[in-house]
N, C-alpha and C positions, 0 to 999 in steps of 0.2 A: 466568535466561535465559542459555543458552550461546551466546555471540556467535561462537564458532568454527564452529558448524554452519551449514548452509544455512538451516535453519528459524530459527535465531537471527537471521541476517542478514535473512531475509524478514520477521520480526516487526518488526525495527527499521525497515526500509524501509517496511513497511506503515503504521506509525504516522507516520513522517515524510511519507509520501505523503498520508495522510489530513489531516494538519495543513496541508500545502501546498494541498490541495483546498479546505479550509475558509478558507484565507487569501484566496481569491478573494472571499469575502463582504466583505472590507475593501477590496481593490484594485479590484474592479469598480465600486463606487460612486465611488471616487476618479477612475477613468478616465472614466466616462460622465456624472457629475454635475459634476465639478470640472475636467475636462480635465487631470488629472495622470496621465500614462501610465507614468512610470518604475517605480513600484512594481508595476504589473501586468506589465510586461515581465520584471522580476526574478523575481517569483513564478511567472510563466508558464514561464520557463526552468527554474527549479528543479523545478517540478511536472512538466514534461515529462521531465526526466532521472530523477526519482524514479519516474514512471510506467513508463518503459522498464525501469528496474532492477527494479521490482515484477513486471512481466510476465515478465522473464527469470528472476527468482528463483522465481516460482510454477511456471514450467516445470521448472526444475531440481529444486525440492523435490518436485514431483509425480512426477517420474521416480524420484527416490531413495526416496520413501516409498510408491510404488505407489498413489496416490490413485485413487479411482473417477472415472469421467468426470463424474459429478454433482458431486463435490467440486471437481474442477478448474474446471468451469464456474462454480460459485458463487464460487470464489476470483478468477476473472477478472472476473465481473460485479461483485464487490465494489469493484473499482477504478473503476467507472463511477458509483457511487452515493455521495452525501455520507454520511459516517459508515460507509460500507461496509467500508473496510479495518480499522476498529476492530472491527466485528462479526466480520469474517473472522479477525482475530487471536484474538478471544475464543472463537469457535465452531469454528475449523478449526486454526489454526497452533499455539496454545498447547496444546490437548488432544493434538495429534499429537506435539508436542515432549515433553510429559509422559509419553505412552505409550511413547515411544522410550527415555526415561530408565529406565523400569522393566524394560526388556529386558536 
C-alpha cells in the first residue's frame, strides 16, 4: 500500500473509520446500560473526525481517478454502513490503487 498517494491515505482512513464505527458496539452498551459515558464521547469524537476525513478523501480520490457517479455513491454509502468501509476498501479502493500501479 502506497501511503504517499491519496488512495493509500483513503485506504488507511477507511479501515480506521470502520474500526471506530464498530467500536460503538462496545461503547453504546457502556453508555446506556451502565451509565459510563466517557468511552462513548472519546470514540464518538474520533469517529466524527475519521468520518470527515473519509468523506474528504473520497471526494479527492474520486476527482483524481475519475470514478463514475455510481462508484462515488457506493464509496459514500459505505461510510454509513457497518463493515461498509472494509468492503469499499476491498472492492473499490484496493483495485483502483492496483490498477494505477500497472500504468
